[in-house]
C-alpha positions as CSV (number, residue, x, y, z in Angstrom):
1,X,154.9,120.2,86.1
2,X,153.9,120.4,89.8
3,X,156.5,123.2,90.4
4,X,154.5,125.5,88.2
5,X,151.4,125.4,90.4
6,X,150.8,128.8,92.2
7,X,149.0,127.5,95.3
8,X,148.8,131.0,96.7
9,X,146.3,131.9,94.0
10,X,144.0,129.1,95.0
11,X,143.2,130.1,98.5
12,X,141.3,133.1,99.7
13,X,140.2,133.9,103.3
14,X,136.6,132.7,102.6
15,X,136.9,130.5,99.5
16,X,139.2,128.1,97.6
17,X,139.6,127.4,93.9
18,X,138.0,124.2,92.6
19,X,141.5,123.0,91.5
20,X,142.4,122.2,95.1
21,X,140.0,119.2,94.7
22,X,140.4,118.4,91.0
23,X,143.9,119.3,89.7
24,X,146.3,116.3,89.6
25,X,149.2,118.7,89.7
26,X,147.9,120.1,93.0
27,X,147.4,116.6,94.3
28,X,151.0,115.7,93.6
29,X,152.2,118.8,95.5
30,X,150.0,117.7,98.4
31,X,151.7,114.3,98.4
32,X,155.2,115.7,98.2
33,X,154.9,118.8,100.5
34,X,152.2,117.7,103.0
35,X,151.9,114.0,103.3
36,X,155.6,113.3,103.0
37,X,156.8,116.3,105.0
38,X,154.6,116.3,108.1
39,X,153.6,114.0,110.9
40,X,151.3,111.2,109.6
41,X,149.6,108.6,111.7
42,X,151.1,105.2,111.1
43,X,149.5,102.9,113.7
44,X,149.2,102.1,117.4
45,X,151.8,100.5,119.6
46,X,149.4,97.8,120.6
47,X,149.7,96.5,117.0
48,X,153.4,95.9,117.8
49,X,153.5,94.2,121.2
50,X,156.7,92.2,120.7
51,X,160.2,92.8,119.2
52,X,160.0,91.7,115.6
53,X,156.4,92.7,115.1
54,X,155.8,95.1,112.2
55,X,153.1,96.9,110.3
56,X,153.2,98.2,106.8
57,X,151.8,101.6,105.8
58,X,151.6,103.8,102.7
59,X,152.5,107.4,103.5
60,X,152.1,109.7,100.5
61,X,153.8,107.6,97.8
62,X,156.1,105.9,100.3
63,X,155.7,102.2,101.2
64,X,157.1,102.0,104.7
65,X,157.5,99.5,107.5
66,X,157.2,100.4,111.2
67,X,158.8,97.7,113.5
68,X,159.3,97.0,117.1
69,X,163.1,96.8,117.6
70,X,165.1,94.4,119.9
71,X,165.4,97.2,122.5
72,X,161.6,97.7,122.5
73,X,161.8,101.0,120.6
74,X,160.3,101.8,117.2
75,X,162.0,102.0,113.8
76,X,160.5,103.0,110.5
77,X,162.1,102.5,107.1
78,X,161.2,102.1,103.4
79,X,159.9,98.8,102.2
80,X,162.7,98.4,99.7
81,X,165.8,96.3,99.8
82,X,169.1,98.3,99.4
83,X,170.4,95.7,96.9
84,X,168.1,95.6,93.9
85,X,165.0,97.4,95.3
86,X,162.6,94.5,95.9
87,X,159.9,95.1,98.5
88,X,160.8,93.4,101.7
89,X,157.3,92.5,102.9
90,X,154.0,92.1,101.1
91,X,151.5,91.9,103.9
92,X,149.9,94.5,106.2
93,X,151.5,93.2,109.4
94,X,153.6,90.3,110.7
95,X,156.5,89.2,112.8
96,X,160.1,88.5,111.8
97,X,163.4,87.3,113.4
98,X,165.1,89.4,110.6
99,X,163.7,91.1,107.5
100,X,164.9,89.0,104.6
101,X,164.6,90.1,101.0
102,X,162.6,87.5,99.0
103,X,164.7,88.2,95.9
104,X,168.4,87.6,96.9
105,X,168.3,87.0,100.6
106,X,169.8,90.1,102.0
107,X,169.0,90.1,105.7
108,X,168.2,93.1,107.9
109,X,167.8,93.5,111.6
110,X,164.6,94.7,113.2
111,X,166.1,98.2,113.2
112,X,166.6,98.0,109.4
113,X,170.4,97.6,109.6
114,X,172.0,95.1,107.2
115,X,173.2,92.0,109.1
116,X,174.0,89.5,106.4
117,X,174.2,88.7,102.7
118,X,174.6,85.4,100.9
119,X,178.1,84.7,99.5
120,X,179.5,88.0,100.9
121,X,182.9,87.3,99.2
122,X,181.4,88.1,95.8
123,X,180.9,91.8,96.6
124,X,183.7,94.4,96.2
125,X,186.5,94.4,98.9
126,X,185.1,97.6,100.5
127,X,181.6,96.1,100.9
128,X,180.9,96.6,104.6
129,X,177.8,95.5,106.5
130,X,178.3,98.4,108.9
131,X,178.0,101.0,106.1
132,X,174.6,102.6,106.7
133,X,174.0,103.1,103.0
134,X,173.2,99.4,102.9
135,X,170.6,99.7,105.6
136,X,166.9,100.0,104.8
137,X,166.3,103.7,104.2
138,X,165.1,105.2,107.5
139,X,162.3,107.7,107.4
140,X,163.1,111.2,108.7
141,X,161.4,110.7,112.1
142,X,159.2,108.2,114.0
143,X,157.6,109.0,117.3
144,X,154.9,107.8,119.6
145,X,152.5,109.9,121.7
146,X,150.6,107.9,124.3
147,X,150.9,104.8,122.1
148,X,149.8,106.5,118.8
149,X,152.6,106.2,116.3
150,X,153.4,109.0,113.8
151,X,156.0,109.2,111.1
152,X,157.5,112.0,109.0
153,X,159.0,110.3,105.9
154,X,161.1,113.3,104.7
155,X,162.3,116.8,105.6
156,X,162.5,118.6,108.9
157,X,159.7,119.8,111.2
158,X,158.7,120.4,114.8
159,X,158.7,117.5,117.3
160,X,155.5,115.5,117.4
161,X,154.4,116.9,120.7
162,X,154.8,120.4,119.3
163,X,152.9,119.5,116.1
164,X,150.0,118.0,118.1
165,X,149.8,121.0,120.4
166,X,146.4,121.5,122.0
167,X,144.8,118.6,120.0
168,X,146.9,116.2,122.0
169,X,144.3,116.4,124.7
170,X,142.0,114.2,122.6
171,X,144.6,111.4,122.6
172,X,145.3,112.0,126.3
173,X,141.6,111.7,127.0
174,X,141.3,108.4,125.0
175,X,144.1,106.8,126.9
176,X,143.0,108.2,130.3
177,X,139.6,106.7,129.8
178,X,141.2,103.2,130.2
179,X,141.1,102.0,133.8
180,X,144.1,99.9,133.1
181,X,146.0,102.8,131.6
182,X,146.3,101.4,128.1
183,X,144.4,101.1,124.9
184,X,144.5,98.1,122.6
185,X,143.5,98.2,119.0
186,X,140.8,95.5,118.8
187,X,137.4,94.8,117.4
188,X,138.3,94.6,113.7
189,X,138.7,97.3,111.1
190,X,137.1,98.5,107.9
191,X,138.9,99.6,104.8
192,X,136.7,101.4,102.2
193,X,137.3,103.5,99.1
194,X,135.3,106.6,98.2
195,X,135.4,108.4,94.9
196,X,136.4,111.9,96.0
197,X,139.3,114.0,97.2
198,X,140.9,113.2,100.6
199,X,140.0,116.6,102.0
200,X,136.2,115.9,101.8
201,X,136.3,113.4,104.7
202,X,138.0,116.0,107.0
203,X,135.6,118.7,106.1
204,X,132.5,116.5,106.4
205,X,133.6,115.3,109.9
206,X,133.2,118.9,111.2
207,X,130.4,120.0,108.9
208,X,127.4,120.4,111.3
209,X,125.1,121.7,108.6
210,X,125.1,118.5,106.6
211,X,123.4,115.9,108.8
212,X,119.8,117.0,108.4
213,X,120.2,116.8,104.6
214,X,122.7,114.1,103.9
215,X,121.3,111.7,106.5
216,X,117.6,112.7,106.2
217,X,116.6,109.2,105.0
218,X,118.1,107.4,108.1
219,X,116.1,109.1,110.8
220,X,112.7,107.9,109.5
221,X,114.1,104.3,109.5
222,X,115.1,104.6,113.2
223,X,111.7,106.2,114.0
224,X,109.9,103.4,112.2
225,X,111.8,100.8,114.1
226,X,110.6,102.4,117.4
227,X,107.0,102.5,116.1
228,X,107.2,98.8,115.1
229,X,108.7,97.7,118.4
230,X,106.8,99.5,121.2
231,X,108.1,98.8,124.7
232,X,111.3,97.2,123.4
233,X,114.7,98.5,124.6
234,X,116.0,101.0,122.1
235,X,119.1,99.7,120.4
236,X,122.3,101.7,120.4
237,X,122.2,101.9,116.6
238,X,118.8,103.5,116.7
239,X,119.9,106.1,119.2
240,X,122.9,107.0,117.2
241,X,120.9,107.5,114.0
242,X,118.2,109.5,115.8
243,X,120.9,111.8,117.2
244,X,121.4,113.4,113.8
245,X,117.9,114.8,113.9
246,X,118.5,117.6,116.4
247,X,117.5,121.1,115.4
248,X,119.7,123.7,113.6
249,X,119.8,125.7,116.8
250,X,121.2,122.7,118.7
251,X,123.8,122.1,116.0
252,X,125.0,125.7,116.4
253,X,125.2,125.4,120.2
254,X,127.8,122.6,119.9
255,X,130.5,124.9,118.5
256,X,133.5,124.1,116.3
257,X,137.1,124.9,117.2
258,X,140.2,125.6,115.1
259,X,143.7,124.8,116.4
260,X,147.3,125.4,115.1
261,X,148.6,123.2,112.2
262,X,145.0,122.6,110.8
263,X,143.7,120.6,113.7
264,X,140.1,121.1,114.8
265,X,137.2,119.6,116.7
266,X,133.5,119.8,117.4
267,X,131.3,119.4,120.5
268,X,129.4,116.3,121.4
269,X,125.7,115.8,120.8
270,X,125.0,112.2,121.9
271,X,122.6,112.4,125.0
272,X,120.5,109.2,125.0
273,X,120.9,106.5,127.6
274,X,123.2,104.1,125.6
275,X,125.3,106.7,123.8
276,X,125.5,109.7,126.1
277,X,128.6,110.9,128.0
278,X,127.0,109.8,131.3
279,X,125.0,106.5,131.7
280,X,123.3,104.6,134.4
281,X,123.5,101.0,133.2
282,X,125.4,98.4,135.3
283,X,128.4,97.9,132.9
284,X,129.0,101.7,132.7
285,X,128.7,102.1,136.5
286,X,131.2,99.3,136.9
287,X,133.5,101.0,134.4
288,X,133.2,104.3,136.1
289,X,134.0,102.8,139.5
290,X,137.2,101.3,138.0
291,X,138.1,104.6,136.5
292,X,137.6,106.3,139.9
293,X,139.8,103.7,141.5
294,X,142.6,104.5,139.1
295,X,142.4,108.3,139.0
296,X,140.3,109.4,141.9
297,X,136.8,110.9,141.7
298,X,137.7,114.4,140.6
299,X,140.0,113.4,137.7
300,X,137.7,110.6,136.6
301,X,134.8,113.1,136.4
302,X,137.0,115.5,134.4
303,X,138.0,112.7,131.9
304,X,134.4,111.7,131.3
305,X,133.2,115.3,131.0
306,X,135.2,115.8,127.8
307,X,132.3,115.6,125.4
308,X,133.4,115.8,121.8
309,X,132.2,114.0,118.7
310,X,134.8,114.4,116.0
311,X,138.4,115.6,116.4
312,X,140.6,116.1,113.3
313,X,144.4,115.7,113.6
314,X,145.5,117.3,110.3
315,X,145.9,116.1,107.7
316,X,144.2,112.8,107.8
317,X,143.0,111.5,111.2
318,X,139.5,111.7,112.6
319,X,139.0,110.7,116.3
320,X,135.9,110.0,118.4
321,X,137.2,110.0,121.9
322,X,133.9,108.8,123.5
323,X,133.6,105.6,121.5
324,X,137.4,105.3,120.9
325,X,137.1,105.4,117.1
326,X,140.0,106.3,114.8
327,X,139.7,106.9,111.0
328,X,142.6,107.8,108.8
329,X,142.5,108.7,105.1
330,X,145.1,107.7,102.5
331,X,144.9,109.8,99.3
332,X,145.3,107.5,96.2
333,X,144.4,110.0,93.5
334,X,142.9,113.5,93.3
335,X,139.5,111.9,93.2
336,X,140.0,108.6,95.1
337,X,140.6,108.0,98.8
338,X,141.1,104.9,100.9
339,X,139.6,105.3,104.4
340,X,140.5,102.9,107.2
341,X,138.6,102.8,110.5
342,X,139.0,100.9,113.7
343,X,138.4,101.2,117.4
344,X,140.2,100.5,120.7
345,X,139.6,98.4,123.8
346,X,140.2,99.9,127.2
347,X,142.4,97.8,129.4
348,X,140.6,97.2,132.7
349,X,137.1,98.1,131.5
350,X,134.1,95.7,131.3
351,X,133.7,93.9,128.0
352,X,130.4,95.6,127.5
353,X,132.2,98.9,127.0
354,X,134.2,97.4,124.1
355,X,131.1,96.0,122.6
356,X,129.6,99.5,122.6
357,X,132.7,100.8,120.7
358,X,132.4,98.0,118.1
359,X,128.7,98.7,117.8
360,X,129.5,102.3,117.1
361,X,132.1,101.3,114.5
362,X,129.6,99.1,112.6
363,X,126.8,101.6,113.0
364,X,128.6,104.7,111.6
365,X,131.6,103.5,109.6
366,X,130.9,100.1,108.2
367,X,130.3,99.4,104.4
368,X,126.8,98.5,105.4
369,X,126.2,101.7,107.5
370,X,123.6,104.1,106.3
371,X,125.6,107.0,107.7
372,X,128.9,106.1,106.0
373,X,127.3,105.4,102.7
374,X,125.3,108.6,102.7
375,X,128.6,110.4,103.2
376,X,130.5,108.5,100.6
377,X,127.8,109.1,98.1
378,X,127.8,112.8,98.7
379,X,131.6,112.9,98.4
380,X,131.3,111.4,94.9
381,X,128.6,113.8,94.0
382,X,130.6,116.8,95.3
383,X,133.7,115.6,93.4
384,X,131.6,115.5,90.2
385,X,130.2,118.9,90.9
386,X,133.5,120.7,91.7
387,X,135.0,119.2,88.5
388,X,132.0,120.5,86.4
389,X,132.9,124.2,86.5
390,X,134.7,126.7,84.3
391,X,138.3,127.7,84.7
392,X,137.5,130.2,87.4
393,X,135.2,128.1,89.7
394,X,135.4,128.7,93.4
395,X,134.1,126.8,96.5
396,X,132.7,129.0,99.2
397,X,133.7,128.7,102.9
398,X,132.3,132.0,104.2
399,X,129.7,130.8,106.6
400,X,130.6,132.1,110.1
401,X,133.5,134.2,108.8
402,X,134.0,137.4,110.9
403,X,132.0,136.0,113.8
404,X,134.7,133.9,115.4
405,X,135.8,134.1,119.0
406,X,138.6,132.7,121.1
407,X,138.4,130.1,123.8
408,X,141.6,129.1,125.7
409,X,143.7,129.9,122.7
410,X,141.4,128.1,120.2
411,X,139.5,129.8,117.5
412,X,135.8,129.2,118.1
413,X,132.7,129.4,115.8
414,X,129.1,128.4,116.0
415,X,128.4,124.7,115.2
416,X,127.5,125.4,111.5
417,X,130.4,127.8,111.0
418,X,132.9,126.8,108.2
419,X,135.8,127.9,110.5
420,X,137.4,124.4,110.5
421,X,137.7,124.4,106.7
422,X,139.2,127.8,106.6
423,X,141.6,126.7,109.4
424,X,142.6,123.6,107.4
425,X,143.3,125.6,104.3
426,X,145.5,128.0,106.2
427,X,147.7,125.0,107.2
428,X,147.4,123.5,103.7
429,X,148.7,126.7,102.1
430,X,151.6,126.9,104.5
431,X,152.8,123.5,103.6
432,X,152.2,123.6,99.8
433,X,153.7,127.1,99.4
434,X,157.0,126.0,101.1
435,X,159.7,124.9,98.6
């Protein structure tokens, strides 16, 4: 039984027990006490532009619907008819006048309230459409921050803005980069499965020691392309792959940062002409001019100066603010994870800026990407390794321990420090140890 798991025995200041990655009982506790009790990313408001638009998401074990209501607000409720339990919708997104159960025709408004049933006289005399027990079961909370929608399906907790805390500056920066003041989810999306625990993607996203080893085969490919194409403009993909080949000293200089609630981020390391924080090509200069026209020169420079690569919003979101990428992980089993990735288009920006975001999406996170497949392969290899130990096997996270500093209220470590993982497991323990 999951209640018998003593999670406090599984986490030490500088290591965790292998069961946190391999024990199905621990995984079930994670679903119940973490994924179903805290704020989980559910989608973006640009996916729901009109009343009646909806998206379907799985949060923990819950199949939920997030809908745009008639008033323009957001509602989130279980994908389950209050009559006989049939799923209301079977597709990832759509538009409805009302939600109608495909089994017996019970109809619900866009806010989840029951509005009609066939042959209503056949139900008991006290049957009342206004009785909220006949509504679609609402989640505990739904909220949007700068267009990013989060839900908490059960329990109580801090408001979304409090939960995000300092990491909200990453979302702020992404939106502020749009000269038109709005982001639009566009450019397609990838949905992949890797054979490993959900925590591996979060750890890998801030693991600055792994690129020279996990991605060691990709740099020679990029270098060979340059050698075979002398004088040709270097493609964005080539620059992104080459960026992984910086020295260990340079990785350490980037720094990693731990925030409350398990959130964390790393510094940026893209410097070349097509991927750096500052560029000189015509589309970028036109974009920058539009941004200055919106914000003024000083604020526009401050927005563009935020140079980070990956930002983790715990427990399952990874952002790249520069290229407007968002990845979120859905844990399916203790050793199986679905990873969805997409990017955003900046309203008011030249189309070339969006093409660069899409190019980044395909270069780093597509099924055909050398980078993504390197990572997914090592996730599977790690999962096999942590399962292949005795009863008292531990996973070490001691690198950088005792050498952390503070920066504006954030815990700071050198780039190859394992501070982010220790920070995540502090949050993990807080959630799982709570009844």
